[in-house]
C-alpha positions in Angstrom: -21.2 3.3 10.2 -18.5 3.6 12.9 -15.3 1.8 12.3 -14.7 -1.4 14.2 -12.8 -1.3 17.5 -9.4 -2.9 17.0 -9.8 -4.7 20.3 -12.8 -6.7 18.9 -11.0 -7.8 15.7 -9.5 -11.3 15.3 -5.9 -11.6 14.1 -6.7 -11.8 10.4 -9.0 -8.8 10.4 -6.5 -6.7 12.5 -3.6 -7.7 10.2 -5.7 -6.5 7.2 -6.4 -3.3 9.1 -2.7 -2.5 9.1 -1.9 -3.9 5.6 -1.0 -0.6 3.9 0.5 -2.3 0.8 -2.5 -4.5 0.3 -4.9 -1.6 0.7 -3.3 0.5 -2.1 -3.3 -0.9 -5.6 0.0 -0.4 -7.3 1.9 0.3 -4.0 4.8 -2.0 -5.0 5.1 0.0 -8.3 5.0 3.3 -6.3 7.8 2.2 -4.1 9.9 1.0 -7.1 9.5 4.4 -8.7 10.6 6.0 -5.4 13.7 3.9 -5.4 14.4 4.8 -9.0 14.0 8.5 -8.3 16.2 8.2 -5.3 19.0 6.4 -7.2 19.0 9.2 -9.7 19.0 11.8 -7.0 22.0 10.1 -5.2 23.9 10.1 -8.5 23.3 13.8 -9.0 23.9 14.7 -5.4 26.8 12.7 -4.0 26.5 14.4 -0.6 28.1 12.9 2.5 27.0 9.2 2.1 27.1 6.3 4.4 28.6 8.1 7.4 28.9 5.6 10.3 27.3 6.2 13.6 28.0 2.7 14.8 29.6 -0.6 13.8 26.6 -2.5 12.3 26.3 -2.4 8.5 23.0 -0.4 8.5 24.2 2.1 11.1 24.8 4.7 8.5 23.5 8.2 7.6 23.5 10.1 4.4 23.6 14.0 4.6 22.7 16.2 1.7 23.6 19.9 2.1 21.6 22.9 0.7 24.7 25.1 0.7 23.6 27.6 3.4 25.6 28.2 6.5 23.8 27.3 9.7 21.0 25.6 7.8 18.5 23.6 9.8 18.7 19.9 9.4 15.7 17.6 8.6 16.6 14.0 9.7 14.3 11.5 7.9 13.6 7.9 9.1 12.3 5.5 6.5 9.4 3.2 6.9 8.6 -0.4 6.1 7.0 -1.7 9.3 10.5 -1.8 11.0 11.4 -4.8 8.8 11.8 -3.6 5.2 13.4 -0.9 3.0 16.6 1.1 3.3 17.5 4.8 3.6 18.9 4.8 0.0 15.4 4.2 -1.4 14.1 7.5 0.1 16.8 9.9 -0.9 14.7 11.9 -3.4 12.5 13.1 -0.5 15.3 15.5 0.2 14.5 17.5 -2.9 11.7 19.5 -1.4 13.4 20.6 1.9 16.8 21.3 0.1 15.0 23.8 -2.2 14.0 25.8 0.8 17.4 26.0 2.5 17.3 22.9 4.7 20.0 20.3 5.0 18.6 16.7 4.9 19.9 13.5 6.5 18.6 10.0 5.8 18.9 7.6 8.7 19.6 3.8 8.3 19.0 1.2 10.9 19.1 -2.5 11.5 15.8 -4.2 10.6 13.7 -6.6 12.6 13.9 -9.5 13.2 17.7 -9.2 13.1 17.3 -6.5 15.8 14.5 -6.2 18.4 12.4 -3.1 18.2 14.1 -1.9 21.4 17.5 -2.2 19.8 16.3 -0.6 16.6 14.9 2.4 18.4 18.2 2.6 20.3 20.1 2.8 17.0 17.9 5.6 15.7 18.4 7.5 18.9 22.1 7.0 18.5 21.9 8.3 14.9 19.9 11.4 16.0 22.5 12.1 18.7 25.3 11.7 16.1 23.6 14.1 13.7 23.1 16.6 16.5 26.8 16.4 17.4 28.4 16.1 13.9 26.0 17.3 11.2 23.4 19.7 12.5 24.3 23.4 12.1 21.0 24.8 13.2 17.6 23.5 14.4 17.1 19.7 14.2 13.8 18.4 13.0 13.2 14.7 13.1 10.8 13.3 10.5 9.7 9.8 9.4 7.1 8.0 7.5 5.1 4.9 8.6 7.3 3.0 11.0 9.6 6.0 10.7 6.7 8.1 11.9 6.6 6.0 15.0 10.3 6.5 15.5 10.1 10.3 14.9 7.4 10.5 17.5 9.7 8.7 20.0 12.4 11.2 19.2 10.4 14.0 20.6 11.5 12.9 24.1 15.2 12.7 23.1 17.8 15.5 23.8 18.7 17.8 21.0 15.5 17.4 19.0 13.9 20.8 18.3 10.8 19.7 16.4 9.2 16.7 14.6 7.1 15.7 11.6 5.6 12.2 12.0 3.9 11.0 8.7 1.4 8.1 8.6 2.8 6.7 11.8 1.9 4.1 14.4 1.8 5.5 17.8 0.3 2.7 19.9 2.0 -0.7 19.4 -0.7 -2.7 21.2 -2.7 -3.5 18.0 0.5 -4.3 16.2 1.3 -7.1 18.7 -1.9 -8.8 17.6 -1.2 -8.8 13.9 0.9 -10.9 11.5 3.5 -8.1 11.7 4.5 -9.4 15.1 5.9 -12.6 13.6 9.0 -10.6 12.9 8.7 -7.9 15.6 8.0 -10.3 18.6 6.9 -7.4 20.7 6.9 -7.9 24.5 4.3 -6.2 26.8 7.2 -4.1 28.1 8.0 -2.9 24.6 4.4 -2.0 23.9 4.5 0.1 27.1 7.9 1.7 26.6 8.0 2.2 22.8 4.4 3.4 22.2 4.7 7.2 21.9 1.1 7.7 23.1 1.9 5.7 26.2 5.2 7.6 26.8 4.3 11.3 26.4 7.3 13.5 27.5 6.8 16.2 30.1 7.9 18.7 27.5 8.9 18.7 23.8 9.2 20.8 20.8 6.3 21.1 18.3 5.3 17.9 16.4 3.2 17.9 13.3 1.3 14.6 12.9 0.4 14.2 9.2 -1.7 11.4 7.6 -3.6 10.7 4.4 -7.4 10.9 4.5 -7.4 7.9 2.1 -5.3 5.8 4.4 -6.6 2.8 6.3 -9.0 3.7 9.2 -6.5 2.4 11.8 -3.8 4.7 10.6 -6.1 7.6 10.6 -7.3 6.7 14.1 -3.8 6.3 15.4 -2.7 9.8 14.2 -5.8 11.6 15.5 -5.7 9.9 18.9 -2.0 10.5 19.3 -2.3 14.2 18.5 -5.3 14.5 20.8 -3.3 12.9 23.6 -0.4 15.4 23.0 -2.8 18.3 23.0 -4.4 17.1 26.3 -0.8 17.0 27.8 -0.2 20.5 26.7 2.5 19.5 24.1 2.7 21.8 21.1 1.9 20.7 17.5 -0.9 20.1 15.1 -2.7 17.5 13.0 -2.2 17.7 9.3 -4.7 15.6 7.2 -3.9 15.4 3.5 -5.8 14.1 0.5 -3.4 11.1 0.0 -3.0 7.4 0.6 -0.2 5.8 2.5 2.2 6.0 -0.4 1.2 9.1 -2.4 1.7 11.2 0.7 5.4 10.9 0.3 5.3 13.1 -2.8 4.5 16.0 -0.6 8.0 15.9 0.8 9.8 15.3 -2.5 8.2 18.4 -4.1 9.3 21.9 -3.2 5.7 23.0 -3.2 4.4 19.9 -1.3 2.4 20.1 1.9 4.9 18.1 3.9 7.8 20.3 2.6 5.9 23.3 3.8 5.3 21.7 7.2 9.0 20.7 7.5 10.1 24.3 6.6 7.8 25.8 9.1 9.1 23.5 11.9 12.7 24.1 10.8 12.2 27.9 11.0 10.6 27.7 14.4 
């Protein structure tokens, strides 16, 4: 049976179609384990923590170095539907890239509804510019998961970004505006137009790998496939990377040195 068209769904059905936590049993436990692993990682790798790129409390980045001169930098943007989580809870995802000679930065940002999505995206753009100027010694790859995947896709139009890895992202905000998520986001029609990567394809960009789990919700799978297809039609480089994962297990592929996302990040970093 074909999947339902999001435009025909009522608010409750469409909200369920984007409820990643509700769709994966044990997702809260998985995130708790990720935070525990990340706390242990931060304790063992002090790095350069909470470097400010602005005045607000969450405008901070963490940088973990691999020890190689002129190493590429993977900048990671956390998820949480733009309104949950923090960079500290994802630190262990640096393990895989570090093992292959990449430096890794974790980007923090102000959450909605304290910030509008326009302001939030502006913060992440400022963080990427700060990393390019102050922390990147080689190629800069911008990555992110879930809401961070959306922001990583936006970054493909920003100066200084060499490549991208968008994982389980949202690339068209039009459906989101009709879900319960919008209670905090309060998206405007102008934001849907200007902040949807599929509606704002750049004239040129570096390569972008769009990764998603084949066990994710149909709407997440659709968004990834349609966004990559739109980029391909526009002549923009990159590929689609389906993985045998759900919305949360997919992250292990970046934490592991032998993970599929680690391999994708290394390939992008090496050009």
